[in-house]
Each structure stands twice: as structure tokens, then as C-alpha cells.
C-alpha positions in Angstrom: -0.4 0.1 0.1 1.3 3.5 -1.0 2.0 5.8 1.7 -0.4 8.3 2.5 0.1 11.7 2.0 -1.6 14.8 4.5 -3.1 17.9 2.5 -3.6 21.1 3.6 -6.5 19.9 5.5 -6.4 19.1 9.6 -6.7 15.3 9.5 -5.6 11.9 9.8 -5.8 8.7 7.8 -7.1 5.9 10.3 -4.6 4.3 12.2 -5.1 0.8 11.6 -3.6 2.0 7.8 0.1 2.4 9.6 2.8 -0.2 8.0 3.8 -2.7 10.5 6.5 -0.5 12.1 3.9 2.0 12.5 4.5 4.8 10.3 1.6 5.7 9.1 1.5 9.0 6.7 3.9 11.5 5.5 3.5 15.4 4.7 1.8 17.9 6.2 2.5 20.8 8.7 3.6 21.3 12.6 0.7 23.6 13.3 -0.8 23.3 16.7 -4.0 22.1 15.3 -2.8 19.4 13.7 -0.3 18.6 15.9 -2.7 18.4 18.7 -5.1 16.2 16.6 -2.4 13.7 16.3 -1.7 13.6 19.8 -5.4 12.6 20.6 -6.0 10.3 17.7 -2.6 8.3 19.0 -0.6 9.6 16.6 2.8 11.7 16.7 6.0 13.2 14.4 9.1 11.4 14.4 11.2 12.4 11.7 15.1 13.8 11.1 14.8 16.1 7.9 11.8 16.9 5.5 9.3 15.7 5.1 7.3 14.9 8.4 6.6 11.3 9.5 3.6 10.5 11.3 3.8 7.4 13.3 1.0 5.0 15.0 3.1 1.8 16.5 1.5 -0.9 17.5 1.9 -2.0 20.4 2.4 1.1 22.3 4.5 2.0 25.1 2.8 3.4 27.7 3.3 4.2 31.8 0.3 4.2 34.1 1.4 6.6 36.8 0.2 4.2 39.5 2.7 1.5 38.4 5.8 3.8 38.7 8.7 2.0 40.1 11.5 3.8 41.7 14.6 1.4 42.9 15.6 2.0 46.4 18.6 4.2 45.4 16.7 7.2 43.5 14.1 6.7 46.5 17.4 7.8 48.6 18.3 10.8 46.1 14.0 11.8 46.2 14.4 11.7 50.3 17.7 14.1 49.9 16.5 16.5 47.4 19.1 15.4 45.4 18.3 17.9 42.6 16.1 21.2 42.7 12.9 19.9 40.9 10.9 22.5 38.9 8.0 22.4 36.2 7.9 24.6 33.2 10.6 27.2 34.4 13.0 26.7 31.4 11.0 25.0 28.6 13.3 26.5 25.7 16.7 25.4 27.1 14.9 21.8 28.2 13.9 21.5 24.5 17.3 22.7 23.5 19.5 20.2 25.1 17.0 17.3 23.8 18.3 18.7 20.7 21.9 18.2 21.2 22.3 15.7 23.9 21.0 11.9 23.1 18.3 10.7 25.0 18.8 6.9 26.5 18.5 4.2 24.4 17.3 7.0 21.3 18.6 9.6 19.1 17.9 13.4 19.4 18.4 14.2 15.8 14.6 13.9 15.2 14.4 17.6 17.1 14.6 20.0 14.4 14.2 23.6 14.5 10.7 23.1 12.9 9.9 20.7 15.9 11.2 23.1 18.2 9.7 26.4 17.3 6.2 23.6 17.1 6.2 23.1 20.7 7.5 26.4 22.0 4.1 27.3 20.4 2.4 24.7 22.0 3.9 25.7 25.3 3.4 29.5 25.1 -0.7 27.9 24.6 -0.7 26.1 27.4 -0.1 22.3 26.1 3.7 21.7 25.7 5.2 21.4 29.3 8.3 20.6 31.1 10.1 19.0 33.9 14.2 20.3 35.1 16.5 18.8 37.7 19.0 21.4 38.7 22.6 20.9 40.4 24.1 24.3 41.9 21.6 26.5 39.9 22.8 24.6 36.6 20.2 22.7 34.5 21.5 19.1 34.4 18.3 17.4 33.3 14.3 17.2 32.4 11.6 16.0 29.9 9.2 17.5 27.6 5.5 16.8 26.3 2.8 17.6 25.7 -0.8 17.3 28.6 -4.2 16.8 27.0 -7.3 15.7 29.5 -5.7 13.2 32.1 -2.8 11.9 29.3 0.6 13.3 29.5 2.1 12.4 26.1 6.2 12.6 26.8 8.3 13.4 24.1 12.0 13.5 25.0 14.6 13.6 27.7 18.1 14.2 28.6 20.9 14.2 31.6 24.0 16.0 32.1 24.5 14.5 35.4 23.8 11.1 37.0 20.2 10.2 37.4 19.2 13.5 36.5 17.0 12.7 33.4 15.3 9.9 35.6 15.3 12.4 39.0 13.1 14.6 37.2 10.7 11.9 35.2 9.7 10.1 38.5 9.5 13.6 40.6 6.9 14.9 37.6 5.3 11.5 37.4 4.4 12.3 41.1 3.2 15.9 40.2 0.9 14.2 37.4 -0.7 12.0 39.8 -1.3 14.7 41.9 -3.5 16.0 38.9 -5.0 12.6 38.5 -3.0 12.3 35.4 -3.5 8.4 34.4 -1.9 7.8 31.4 1.8 9.1 30.4 2.6 7.7 26.5 6.0 7.2 26.2 5.4 6.3 23.0 8.6 3.7 21.5 10.6 1.2 23.7 13.2 2.0 25.7 14.8 0.2 28.9 15.5 3.1 30.5 11.7 4.0 31.2 10.9 0.2 31.2 13.0 0.3 34.2 10.7 2.8 35.7 7.3 0.4 34.7 6.5 1.4 31.2 5.1 -1.1 29.1 3.6 -2.4 26.2 -0.2 -2.0 25.3 -2.7 -2.6 22.2 -3.2 0.4 20.0 -6.2 0.0 20.2 -6.4 -0.1 23.6 -4.7 3.2 23.9 -7.1 4.9 21.2 -9.8 3.2 24.0 -8.0 5.4 26.7 -7.5 8.6 25.0 -11.2 8.8 24.0 -11.6 8.4 27.6 -9.5 11.0 29.5 -9.5 13.7 26.9 -12.3 15.5 27.0 
């Protein structure tokens, strides 16, 4: 089946038309309207250079916040406040670091200038959020993603110091739980996130949960 090319109209093909590895469509743009529709539909952009590639893998890698696994060593770091933790204090700096520093288990080159601009715009609109870990007033770890309803869609994370990104992630999951977030979409499998409790679920189950958790 030929790859579906998007038009200027803001819509996506049904996710069941995705290729076996998850590639669904090509083209389109990174407008806020299209990106938000993508996330709501279980789709995300991931590419290294134009054209834009849109993905919806099956199965899908997710974390249910109440299933978060925290090791004894991380418990100790959190207990003694090894890093200063903040939310939305340095969104642009976080995405810049994710752009230049490979996250565990993946590449960071997919964050193009166009992606960076689009997500900074989503941050200004209140949809994109960041979590930060600081050491001696220096940003040493963090992550960013999209929040819609009771779902957080994780996009990327970075670390400049041992355990900094994991610390930021765990603290942010704790914060999301207080806000009744029920699902974190991790998108692509990594051992790093599996160690924290993420697991694979069927794409149909993800779509059902997105319909339930996003008004």
C-alpha cells in the first residue's frame, strides 16, 4: 500500500492503516491544530529531515502512573533532594538540550528547528510542558511533552548528570498523579523507561483510553 500523503486539510487517516512498524502518513505541517489532533488520535511526528513522518505504532509503550517503579537508590536521591526540581521553568532550554544530547536508548537528531519552534508555540498555548532537574543552579536534566486532559505524551528527555533525567521524570510523575493524570504515553520502547514501569499495550487499547481521558 502506498504511503498516505497528507494535504493541507487538518486530518489523519485511521491508525489501523499504519505500516507494520507504525508509519502512518507523510507530509502536512506542525501547526498546533494538526499536532493536537495527532496526539488525540494516538499519532506523533518523528523524523530527522523533511518531509514530516507521522507514526502510530502497535503495540504502544505507555506508563500508568500508579505502576511507576522507583528503585531504592532513586528513593534515596529523592528523599535527600539531590536535585532541585521545577516544572515549566526552562522549557526552551529543556528542548534545546534534548535537541543536542541523545536521550537514553534513542537519538535526539529528530528535533529539528521546525519541531523546536512548534513545541515552543504549544508551550505558549499551555499544552507543552517541561520538568527540570537542577544542580548548583545548572540545568542538568529534564523532559518535555504534551498534556491533554488526563494524558501526558512524553516527547524527549536529556541528562547531563547521573540520574538527573530519571529524577526529573519520577518527580514529574508524582506531580502528574496529584493532577489526576492517568496515562503517560512513552511512544517508543526504551530500557530506561521500562525500568521505571512502562510497558506495551495494544494500540486499540491506547485509542480507547485517549477517548476516555481527553475531553
